C-alpha positions in Angstrom: 6.4 28.4 15.8 3.7 28.7 18.7 3.3 30.7 21.6 0.4 30.9 23.7 -0.5 33.0 26.6 -3.1 32.9 29.9 -5.0 35.9 31.4 -6.8 35.6 34.8 -10.3 36.2 33.6 -11.8 38.8 36.5 -13.6 36.3 39.3 -17.7 36.2 39.6 -19.1 37.8 42.3 -20.4 35.4 45.1 -24.2 35.8 44.2 -23.2 35.5 40.3 -21.4 32.1 40.5 -23.7 30.6 42.8 -26.3 31.6 40.9 -24.2 30.0 37.9 -23.3 26.5 39.7 -27.1 26.2 40.6 -28.4 26.7 36.9 -25.5 24.7 35.5 -26.3 21.7 38.1 -29.6 21.2 36.7 -28.6 21.0 33.8 -25.8 18.9 34.1 -27.8 16.8 36.5 -30.2 16.1 33.2 -27.3 15.5 30.9 -25.8 12.9 33.2 -29.2 11.1 33.5 -29.9 11.0 30.0 -26.5 9.3 29.1 -27.2 6.8 31.9 -30.5 6.1 30.6 -28.8 5.8 27.4 -25.9 3.4 29.0 -27.4 1.1 30.3 -29.0 -0.7 27.1 -25.8 0.1 25.5 -24.3 -2.4 27.9 -26.6 -5.0 27.5 -26.4 -5.0 23.8 -22.5 -4.7 24.5 -23.0 -7.6 26.4 -25.2 -9.8 23.7 -23.1 -9.0 21.2 -20.2 -10.9 22.6 -22.3 -13.6 23.4 -23.5 -14.1 19.8 -20.1 -14.1 18.8 -19.1 -17.2 21.0 -22.1 -18.5 19.4 -20.9 -17.9 15.9 -17.4 -19.2 16.4 -19.3 -22.6 17.0 -21.0 -22.9 14.1 -19.2 -24.4 10.5 -21.3 -22.9 8.0 -20.4 -20.8 4.7 -21.3 -17.6 6.0 -19.7 -18.0 9.8 -17.2 -15.2 8.7 -19.0 -13.2 6.9 -21.2 -12.7 10.4 -18.7 -12.6 12.6 -17.7 -9.2 10.8 -21.1 -8.0 10.3 -20.7 -8.6 14.6 -17.9 -6.8 15.1 -18.2 -4.4 13.3 -21.5 -3.5 15.5 -19.4 -4.0 18.6 -17.4 -1.2 17.2 -20.0 1.1 16.7 -21.4 0.7 20.5 -17.5 0.8 21.6 -17.4 4.4 20.0 -21.3 5.5 21.2 -19.8 4.2 24.8 -17.1 6.5 24.4 -19.0 9.2 23.3 -21.1 8.8 26.2 -18.3 8.3 29.1 -16.6 11.5 27.4 -19.9 13.3 28.1 -21.0 12.3 31.3 -16.7 13.6 32.0 -18.0 16.8 30.7 -21.2 16.9 32.7 -19.8 16.2 36.2 -17.7 19.2 36.4 -19.2 21.7 39.0 -18.1 21.9 42.0 -14.8 22.0 43.2 -13.3 20.0 45.6 -10.3 22.5 46.3 -7.1 21.8 48.0 -3.7 23.6 48.5 -1.4 21.9 46.4 2.5 22.4 44.8 1.6 21.8 40.7 4.8 20.1 40.7 4.0 17.4 42.9 1.0 17.1 40.7 3.0 16.9 37.8 5.3 14.7 38.3 2.8 11.9 39.4 1.4 12.2 36.8 4.9 12.0 35.0 5.4 8.9 37.0 2.0 7.2 36.1 1.9 8.2 32.1 5.4 7.4 31.3 5.3 3.8 30.4 2.3 4.8 27.5 4.3 7.7 26.3 7.1 5.4 25.9 5.2 3.0 23.7 4.4 6.0 21.4 8.3 6.4 20.7 7.1 10.5 22.8 9.7 11.3 25.5 8.7 13.3 28.1 11.1 15.9 29.9 9.9 18.0 32.8 11.6 21.7 34.0 9.8 22.5 37.2 10.4 26.3 38.9 11.8 25.4 42.5 9.9 28.2 44.2 6.8 27.4 42.7 3.8 28.4 45.2 1.2 26.2 46.4 -2.3 27.1 44.8 -5.6 25.6 45.3 -6.5 23.1 42.7 -8.9 20.2 43.0 -6.4 17.9 42.2 -9.2 14.4 40.5 -9.8 17.7 37.7 -6.6 19.1 37.3 -5.2 14.8 36.7 -8.0 14.6 34.2 -6.4 18.0 32.2 -3.1 16.9 32.4 -4.4 13.4 31.2 -6.9 14.5 27.8 -4.0 16.7 27.2 -1.2 14.6 27.0 -4.0 11.8 25.0 -4.9 14.4 22.5 -0.6 15.2 21.9 0.4 11.3 21.6 -2.4 11.4 19.0 -0.7 14.7 17.3 2.1 13.0 16.8 2.1 9.2 15.3 5.7 9.2 14.7 6.5 10.3 18.2 8.6 13.1 19.7 9.0 14.9 22.9 6.7 16.8 25.6 7.8 19.4 28.2 6.0 20.5 30.7 7.4 23.8 32.7 6.4 24.9 35.7 6.6 28.9 36.3 5.2 31.4 38.1 4.5 35.3 38.1 2.7 38.5 39.2 0.2 36.4 42.0 -0.7 33.4 39.0 1.3 29.7 39.0 2.0 28.6 35.2 2.1 25.0 33.6 3.4 25.2 30.2 3.1 21.7 27.9 4.9 22.4 24.6 5.7 19.6 22.0 7.1 19.6 18.7 4.2 18.1 16.6 3.3 19.5 13.2 1.7 22.8 14.7 -2.0 23.7 14.5 -3.9 25.2 11.8 -5.7 28.7 11.6 -9.0 27.4 11.1 -8.6 24.3 13.5 -6.6 26.6 16.4 -10.4 28.6 16.2 -12.1 26.0 17.4 -10.7 23.5 19.3 -12.2 24.4 22.6 -15.6 24.0 20.9 -18.4 20.9 22.3 -18.5 17.8 20.0 -15.4 19.4 17.5 -12.9 17.0 16.3 -10.7 16.9 13.4 -10.0 12.8 14.9 -12.7 9.8 12.9 -14.4 9.0 15.5 -13.6 11.7 18.1 -15.9 12.8 20.8 -15.2 16.4 20.7 -15.4 16.9 24.1 -11.6 16.0 25.6 -10.3 20.0 25.4 -13.6 21.0 26.0 -13.3 20.0 29.2 -9.8 20.7 30.0 -11.4 24.2 29.3 -14.2 23.7 31.0 -12.0 23.0 34.4 -9.6 25.4 33.8 -12.6 28.1 33.4 -13.7 26.3 37.3 -10.7 27.3 38.9 -10.6 30.7 37.5 -7.9 30.2 35.2 -7.7 30.3 31.2 -5.9 28.3 28.3 -5.4 29.6 24.9 -3.2 27.7 22.2 -1.1 29.7 19.7 -0.2 27.5 16.7 1.5 27.6 13.3 0.8 25.6 10.5 4.5 24.4 8.8 6.5 25.2 10.8 8.8 23.1 13.9 6.1 23.6 16.5 6.4 24.8 19.8 2.7 24.3 21.3 2.1 25.3 24.6 -0.8 25.5 27.0 -0.7 28.0 30.2 -2.9 27.2 33.1 -3.0 30.3 35.6 -4.4 29.4 38.8 -4.7 32.2 41.7 -1.9 31.9 44.8 -3.4 30.2 48.1 
């Protein structure tokens, strides 16, 4: 059985927040610039590997198959590096929010319509349960969509044989909540304590930036996300997203 809870953190003062954003902006700019400097030659390498593959396909030599396999291996590693850089840039760009008054039910419903075909391919059913009286909240809609995508992909990877995802909205004590519940196998206690650590991943080739990016976005909204999970039981894996009401 797994449960999670969310606790609203005390917001920073305007002066503290301005100082934090200035420091973060400088670091994010430097990190993003470095990532772009790596991406440019990496893209060139990938393009040249594609051209090399086309040239090798025209050859009629005994070693052709072996050479193509080696090129394919390098292409996979380039794709892996590209994915890591894309995830890193996503992480680095979470800074100032473009907030607008929104209804979480509408945002979640739109995401479900978009994501349902991918979930269906993975034999996963999506079941929404919306609070009809949900207050509006101030949220960055693009970043919130990113939160939903990262979490949904994480759930799919955790349920290779398919399963059920439930999305439940609710509100209490001036806060709006979203619970994402799945019937996967739960999370080991040692893993659970580290899932929001930057670059920590249990998946081969994982960037370790998906859930840290989620947490960073939630933190930027003055919210908190937690996960409680017990491995080995039929699990419920809820994530809560609290936002202050408008």
